[in-house]
C-alpha positions in Angstrom: -3.8 -6.0 2.7 -6.5 -7.6 1.5 -7.0 -11.3 1.2 -8.1 -12.5 -2.4 -11.8 -14.0 -2.2 -12.4 -17.9 -1.9 -12.0 -20.0 -4.2 -15.6 -20.6 -6.0 -16.9 -17.8 -3.6 -20.2 -17.7 -6.0 -21.0 -20.8 -5.7 -19.7 -21.5 -2.0 -22.4 -19.8 0.8 -19.7 -21.1 3.8 -18.5 -17.7 3.5 -20.6 -15.0 4.7 -20.2 -11.3 4.2 -20.7 -10.3 7.4 -19.4 -7.1 7.6 -18.3 -4.3 4.9 -16.1 -1.1 5.0 -17.0 1.5 2.2 -14.7 3.7 3.4 -12.2 1.3 3.4 -13.1 -0.6 0.7 -13.2 -3.8 2.9 -15.5 -6.8 3.6 -15.0 -9.0 6.1 -16.0 -12.8 5.6 -16.5 -15.4 8.0 -16.8 -19.1 7.6 -20.3 -20.5 8.9 -21.7 -23.9 8.6 -25.4 -24.7 8.6 -25.6 -25.4 12.5 -24.0 -21.7 13.1 -26.7 -20.5 10.9 -29.5 -22.2 13.0 -27.8 -21.5 16.2 -27.2 -17.7 15.9 -29.4 -14.6 17.0 -27.3 -12.3 15.5 -24.7 -12.8 12.8 -22.8 -9.1 13.7 -20.2 -8.4 15.9 -21.6 -10.9 18.3 -21.4 -13.6 16.4 -17.2 -13.2 16.5 -17.1 -13.9 20.0 -17.6 -17.4 18.8 -14.1 -17.2 16.5 -14.9 -18.4 13.4 -12.4 -17.9 10.9 -12.4 -15.0 9.6 -10.3 -12.8 6.2 -10.7 -9.6 5.0 -10.8 -8.7 1.1 -11.3 -6.1 -1.5 -14.7 -5.0 -1.1 -14.7 -3.9 -4.9 -13.6 -7.1 -5.7 -16.3 -9.0 -4.2 -19.3 -6.7 -5.7 -17.9 -7.4 -9.0 -17.9 -11.4 -8.5 -20.8 -11.3 -6.8 -22.3 -10.2 -10.7 -21.8 -14.0 -12.0 -23.9 -15.1 -8.6 -26.6 -16.8 -10.7 -29.3 -18.7 -8.0 -33.2 -17.9 -6.9 -33.5 -14.5 -5.0 -33.4 -14.8 -1.2 -36.2 -14.3 0.9 -36.2 -11.2 3.1 -38.2 -10.2 6.2 -38.6 -6.6 7.7 -39.9 -5.6 10.5 -40.4 -2.9 12.7 -38.4 -4.4 16.4 -40.0 -5.9 19.1 -42.4 -8.3 16.8 -41.2 -11.3 16.9 -38.8 -11.7 13.9 -36.3 -13.7 15.1 -39.0 -16.1 16.5 -40.5 -16.3 12.7 -37.1 -16.5 11.5 -35.9 -19.7 14.1 -39.5 -21.6 12.8 -39.1 -21.0 9.1 -35.6 -22.3 9.6 -36.5 -25.4 11.4 -37.9 -26.8 7.4 -35.7 -29.3 6.1 -34.3 -27.0 3.1 -34.3 -23.6 4.8 -31.7 -21.4 5.8 -32.3 -18.6 7.6 -29.7 -15.6 8.3 -30.3 -13.5 11.3 -29.4 -9.6 10.8 -26.0 -9.7 9.4 -24.0 -6.7 10.4 -23.1 -5.9 6.6 -26.5 -4.9 5.7 -26.4 -2.7 9.0 -22.9 -1.0 7.3 -25.0 0.3 4.3 -26.0 3.1 6.3 -22.4 4.2 6.6 -22.4 4.2 2.6 -22.6 6.9 0.3 -26.1 7.3 -1.7 -24.4 7.0 -4.8 -22.9 3.7 -3.9 -25.3 2.3 -1.6 -27.5 0.5 -4.6 -24.7 -1.0 -5.8 -23.7 -2.2 -2.4 -26.9 -3.5 -1.7 -27.5 -5.4 -4.5 -23.9 -7.1 -4.4 -25.0 -8.2 -0.9 -28.3 -9.4 -1.4 -26.7 -11.8 -4.5 -24.1 -12.9 -1.9 -27.0 -13.6 1.0 -28.9 -15.9 -1.7 -26.2 -18.1 -2.2 -27.4 -21.9 -1.2 -26.1 -25.0 -0.9 -27.3 -28.0 -2.9 -29.6 -29.0 -0.5 -31.3 -25.6 0.2 -35.0 -24.7 -1.3 -34.8 -21.2 0.4 -32.9 -18.8 2.0 -33.8 -16.2 4.1 -32.6 -13.1 5.7 -33.8 -11.2 8.9 -32.8 -8.3 8.8 -32.1 -5.1 11.7 -35.5 -3.3 11.9 -34.0 0.1 10.7 -32.4 -1.7 7.4 -36.0 -1.2 6.2 -34.8 1.7 5.1 -32.9 -0.4 2.2 -35.6 -2.9 1.9 -36.1 -2.2 -1.9 -32.6 -2.1 -2.6 -31.9 -5.3 -1.3 -34.3 -7.6 -2.2 -34.1 -8.5 -5.9 -37.3 -8.2 -8.3 -39.1 -11.0 -7.6 -37.9 -12.0 -4.4 -40.4 -12.1 -1.5 -40.4 -10.3 1.8 -42.5 -10.7 4.7 -43.3 -7.1 6.4 -44.0 -7.7 10.3 -45.2 -5.0 13.0 -47.5 -4.4 15.3 -50.0 -2.3 16.5 -48.7 1.0 18.2 -51.1 0.1 21.7 -49.1 -3.1 21.4 -45.8 -1.8 20.3 -45.8 0.8 22.8 -46.8 -1.4 25.9 -44.1 -3.8 25.0 -41.5 -1.4 24.6 -42.5 0.1 27.8 -42.4 -3.6 29.5 -38.9 -3.6 29.3 -36.2 -2.3 30.7 -33.7 -2.2 27.8 -36.0 -1.3 25.1 -37.0 1.9 27.5 -32.8 2.7 27.4 -33.3 2.3 23.5 -35.7 4.9 22.6 -33.2 7.8 24.1 -30.2 5.7 22.4 -31.9 5.8 19.0 -34.2 9.2 19.3 -32.1 11.3 16.9 -31.9 8.9 14.5 -35.4 8.3 14.6 -36.1 11.6 14.1 -33.6 12.4 11.1 -35.2 9.0 9.6 -38.9 10.6 9.9 -37.4 14.0 8.6 -36.2 11.8 5.1 -39.8 11.2 4.9 -41.3 14.7 5.7 -42.5 14.0 8.8 -41.6 15.5 11.8 -43.6 15.2 15.3 -42.8 17.9 17.7 -43.8 17.0 21.6 -43.2 13.2 21.3 -40.2 13.6 23.5 -42.8 14.4 26.2 -42.3 10.9 28.3 -41.5 7.0 27.5 -45.1 6.5 25.6 -44.6 9.2 22.9 -41.1 8.2 22.4 -42.3 4.8 21.7 -44.9 5.8 19.2 -42.0 8.1 17.7 -40.3 4.9 17.3 -43.6 3.3 16.0 -44.0 6.2 13.7 -40.4 5.5 12.1 -40.1 1.9 11.6 -43.8 1.9 10.1 -43.3 4.3 7.7 -40.0 3.0 6.7 -41.9 -0.2 6.1 -44.6 1.8 4.1 -41.9 3.4 1.8 -40.3 0.6 1.0 -43.2 -0.8 -0.2 -43.9 1.9 -2.3 -40.9 1.5 -3.6 -41.2 -2.4 -4.4 -44.0 -2.2 -6.6 -45.4 -5.7 -8.0 -43.0 -7.5 -5.5 -44.8 -9.7 -3.0 -45.2 -8.3 -0.1 -47.1 -10.3 3.1 -47.6 -7.8 6.0 -48.5 -9.6 9.5 -49.3 -7.9 12.5 -47.2 -10.3 14.9 -49.9 -10.6 18.0 -52.5 -11.8 15.1 -50.0 -14.3 14.1 -49.7 -15.9 17.3 -53.4 -16.2 18.2 -53.2 -18.9 15.0 -49.4 -19.8 14.6 -50.5 -22.7 12.6 -52.4 -20.8 10.2 -49.9 -18.1 9.8 -47.0 -20.2 9.3 -49.1 -21.6 6.6 -49.3 -18.3 4.7 -45.7 -17.3 4.8 -44.0 -20.8 3.8 -45.9 -20.4 0.7 -45.7 -17.0 0.6 -41.6 -17.7 0.0 -43.0 -20.5 -2.0 -42.5 -23.8 -0.2 -44.9 -26.5 0.7 -44.5 -28.1 3.5 -47.4 -30.3 4.9 -49.8 -28.8 7.8 -49.5 -31.3 10.5 -45.6 -30.3 10.7 -46.5 -26.6 10.4 -48.6 -27.4 13.7 -46.0 -29.3 15.0 -43.6 -26.2 14.9 -46.1 -23.9 16.4 -46.7 -26.0 19.2 -43.3 -26.8 19.9 -40.4 -25.8 21.9 -39.4 -22.7 20.4 -42.8 -21.0 21.0 -41.8 -21.2 24.9 -38.6 -19.8 24.5 -37.0 -16.3 24.2 -36.2 -16.4 20.5 -32.9 -14.3 20.7 -31.8 -16.0 24.0 -33.1 -19.6 24.0 -32.0 -20.5 27.6 -34.8 -18.2 28.6 -38.3 -18.8 29.1 -41.0 -16.6 27.0 -44.3 -17.5 25.5 -47.0 -16.1 23.7 -49.0 -16.1 27.3 -46.5 -14.3 29.0 -46.2 -11.9 25.8 -49.7 -10.9 26.3 -49.4 -11.0 30.2 -46.7 -8.5 30.0 -48.7 -6.4 27.1 -51.5 -6.2 29.5 -49.8 -5.0 32.5 -47.6 -2.2 31.3 -51.2 -1.3 29.2 -52.8 -0.7 32.4 -49.9 0.9 34.4 -49.5 3.3 31.8 -52.8 3.6 30.0 -53.2 7.3 29.9 -49.8 8.2 28.1 -50.3 5.4 25.7 -54.1 6.4 24.9 -52.8 9.9 24.3 -49.3 8.9 22.5 -52.2 6.9 20.0 -54.3 10.3 19.7 -51.2 12.5 18.8 -50.0 9.7 16.1 -53.1 10.0 14.6 -53.2 13.7 14.8 -50.0 14.1 13.1 -50.9 11.7 10.6 -53.3 14.4 9.2 -50.4 16.0 7.7 -48.5 12.8 7.0 -49.6 10.4 4.4 -47.5 7.5 5.0 -48.0 7.6 8.6 -51.6 7.8 8.0 -51.3 4.6 5.8 -49.2 3.1 9.0 -52.1 3.6 10.8 -55.0 2.2 8.6 -52.9 -0.4 8.1 -52.7 -1.4 12.0 -56.4 -1.0 12.3 -57.0 -3.4 9.7 -58.4 -1.1 7.1 -55.6 -2.1 4.1 
């Protein structure tokens, strides 16, 4: 039996809508605090390993109550995966009065909602995520990469969004540099093909090797962002190539925080850009990982798979001749937009 929503749910952001089940009409709320939010790379089911207090509530009651939430909209971080979104979220989250939610499972659960109910559920989740404490100046939400499919439904009118990406060459090199990311290609291939098909894009022959499979992944995630931008006319979107960000992180942090409506002293941003977070693997801070190490790994994979990567990028350009969204994504990556 579903429990009642916590008292003052609409004003109290200590209960995160962590998961929803549209079929069973249930929502799972978990108790969080500022430290839990700051420390967590993922607010999906991995977060449950910390054994937070949790309750199951009626989804329809939650949707109805969120209609009365009256707070400034959240800022959003959408991305193509493997492009530093967790790092950027962590850096922003170090600022006073900023809360950064990273990958709540509930956003992914929109994928199992019907097309008819998805806009209502997404709007409710967007309002629920935007709840803030009295000390918060900003709440940002970093979504899982494929949640970009629902970006225009989640980001309320007037909300700002950061769209993070990489060039196809760097993205493919980054995927090929990691054993787990290569495995992920196979696991997500059919889903990505379906997502591309929904945008009228077919990439025949892109299962030839891992470089082309990575190219197809790039095409899927980048055209998802491009389609989202089409559906968000007039909303402020900051596009950022992560590897260009790394070349001058203080400047890009200034652009990003200003985009989200924050005034931050330049020396504070410079301190973040040279601080310890820049030398750790952002999804698991116990491991070393730095911009220079990323550059080394990309260069090594680029050398080891040079021919395959070049052929995959050529194939993307050939496919873009009949796919306007893909063509625009490639032009954006080349700095032509």
